[in-house]
N, C-alpha and C positions, 0 to 999 in steps of 0.2 A: 200444195207441197208434192216435190216428186219421191218417187218412190223408183228406188233401183235395187234388183235382186241379183246376186252374185251366187254362183256355184263353183263347187270345187272338183266335183267330176265323181264324188263319192257314188256308191252304188245305190244307197239308199236314199239320196235326193231325188232322183228320176222314179224310183219304185216307189216311194212313200209321198212323194208331190211336196217337198220343201226346197229351201234354199240354204245354202251354208250361211248367207249373212244378207240381210235385209238394211238397206239405207233408207230411211225415212227423214227428208228434209236434213237437218242437223244431227241425228240421232243414227245409231247402228246397233242391230241385233243379231249376235251371232248364235246360230243353232249350239245343241251340245256337240263338245267335240271331245274326243279319246286319244288315246295313244296309237288308234291305227293309221298307219302310214302305209299307204300302196296296197291296201288290203291286209295288212299284216299287223297284229296287236303287239307294239313294241314293249319290251321291259316286262315281260311276265313275272305276275309276284315282286314288283318294286312301284310302290304306290308313289314315291317321290318323283322317279324319272318318269313314270306314267304320266304325273300330272303336269310336269315341265312340258313334256311332249304336247298334252292335251292343249294347255295355254298358248304352246306356239304355233299349232294348227290354228287356233284360232285369232291369234295376233297377226298371224299370216292373212288371212283372209280381211281382217280390220285394214291391215297395211295397202293390200291391194285396193282398198275402197278410199284409199287416202288418211286413213286414221291412224293414230299413232298410240304406243302404251299410254303416255299420258292423257290420251283422251278417254280411256276407260272409266266409269264412273260405277258400275256394280258388276260382280263377279258372283256366280253360285258354282257351288262344287258338290258334287254328288259322289260318295263314298259309300263302297260296299261294307266296309268294315270300320267300326269305331277305334279300331287299334291303330289305322291308318290316318287319322285326324293329324297328327303330330307331322308325320312325312307331308301329306299334302299341303298343309298350314305352312310349313317350312319353303316349300317350292311356291306358294303364293306371295310370302314374304320376299323372297328371292328377286321375284319379278316384279312386284308391286309395291312394296315398301316405300320408296319416293312417292307414289300414285296417290295411295291410299283410298282405293274405290271404297264403295259399302259392300259389303259382302256377306254370304250367307252358306255354310257348311251342312248339310244334311245326309244321315245314313239313310241309304236304300236297300230293300233286301236284295236286288241284283241288277246287273246290267245286261244290256242285249247279248253280251259275250262272256261267258264264266272267267275269262283271262283278264278282261277289264275291271279294274279296281277303281277306278275315278272318272267320270264325265265333268265337263265345266262349261259354262255358259259366260259370256261377256256382253256387256251393253256398253256403248260407247256416246258419247257427245262432244261436239266440236262447234266453237263461235262460226258464224256466218262469216264466209270469205267475200 
């Protein structure tokens, strides 16, 4: 099985030694993604838009490797506040309602930056071509 690694250029990838996305055969695993774009946390205080941004960061990485939203088979959502469950779930439904991946949402004590309210991970699978 071939393994290919994709980097987004984010500062932590090099510093901590990981890839934004790893494709192993027909499977793709996207690292935790947040609403950080160009080094700035977007949508401070807005869990819905942070979730949309984070999912789109991950979907962009999948797209660059030839995967589509329809290929997503699992999502994980980490939220800092239980009160944000509905907003993050609404963002998830907006993007994945037609796909219906397996999903997990958990509350964590905090993320790496206090402005971050949500972090997401995506796993994808596609048939052999």
